[in-house]
C-alpha positions, 0 to 999 in steps of 0.5 A: 524261843527260836524255831529250828527245823531239822531232819529227825527220827523218833527214838522214843515216845512216852505218854505225858499227861492225858494229851501230850507225849515226850519224845526223844529225837535224833536230829541231824542239826542238833544232835539228840534232843528231848521235846514235848509234843503238846496235844499229841494224844488228842483225837485231832492232833496235828501230829496224827500218827507221825510220832511212832518209834523210828518214824522219820520227818522234819521236826520244828523245835522251839528251843528253850535256852538252858533247858533240856526239854524243848517244844515240838511245834510240828513234825512233817512225816517223811517215812514211817519205816513200816517195813521194819515191823514185818520181820522181828529180826529187822525190828530188833536190829533197828531197836538196837540201833535206836538205843545206841543212838539214844544213849550215846549220841551227843546232844550237839550237832553230829550229822554223821551219826544221824546219816548213819542211822537213817541209811541203816533203817533204809537198808534194813527195810529193804534187806531180805530176811536171810542176810538180816543178821550179818547186816545188823552186825555191820550196821551196829559196828558202823554206828559205833564207829561213827560215834568215835569208837571204831576198833583197831584191827590192823595195828596193835592198839597199845604200841602201834606195832603192825600186825600180820594180815592172816592167822588168829588175832588177839582182840581186847575189848578193854583196849579197843582192838587188836593186840600184838602177841607181846601186849596180848600176853601182858594185857590179856585178850580174846583170841579171834580165830582166823575165820572170825577175824576175816569176818570182823574185817568184812563187817567193818568194811561197808564195801565188802561182801557180807560174810556168811555166818553160821549160827555159832559164828554169828552168836560169837560176833553178837557177843563180841559186839554187845560186850564192846558196846557195853564197855566203851559206850554203856558204862553200866547202862541198861541196854534192853534192846541190845540184849534182846537182839543179842539173845535172839529169842525168836530164833529158838521159838 
């Protein structure tokens, strides 16, 4: 079995037997991989506390040909991202990002999605609480886009007709973006008011200032994004972390 070393982030960790864990890793060089960490639960395990959710490090994997479960030979911890646990909203966004990566990133090399996830966790850890919600929307849209499901907003996603830059925008989750009035009448679409349209454009542009969203508009954007992910990536899968982030129960407490 070849030993492969790759940057990795722990997406999930489950107890396996009395002494071991099964982990799912987002890796930069191998895509999302499953591995057994033998002895990880022993008091003097070589893994120590490294295999925590969202911890980042260098994984050494013994790759087993034609097998879905590899062997985690080592995990050199780089960062635990403990700052994410200081704020429930940050942790909810990070968990939703992890869930999207876990469920939908390919089991093949896809460094773009790994880099997007790693950069997102770094940004989340350092962001002030007041902008976490808008930043979370942007980071989730960015990961969805990197995975190949970016929505189209400047032209009609059905017939390619250029769209005006102002005014309300017909948006179809099913079609994957904006529609011209003719296609909207035929296909059916959600009407994004002009303010929500400009906010969505800003959220999809990493270089634009984050939009200032009041509670009502932020909720509308969360629902739109969650619906988009479920339709284009979820295909009926349970997405509890995404739902928790979408509902934001801590805000009502």
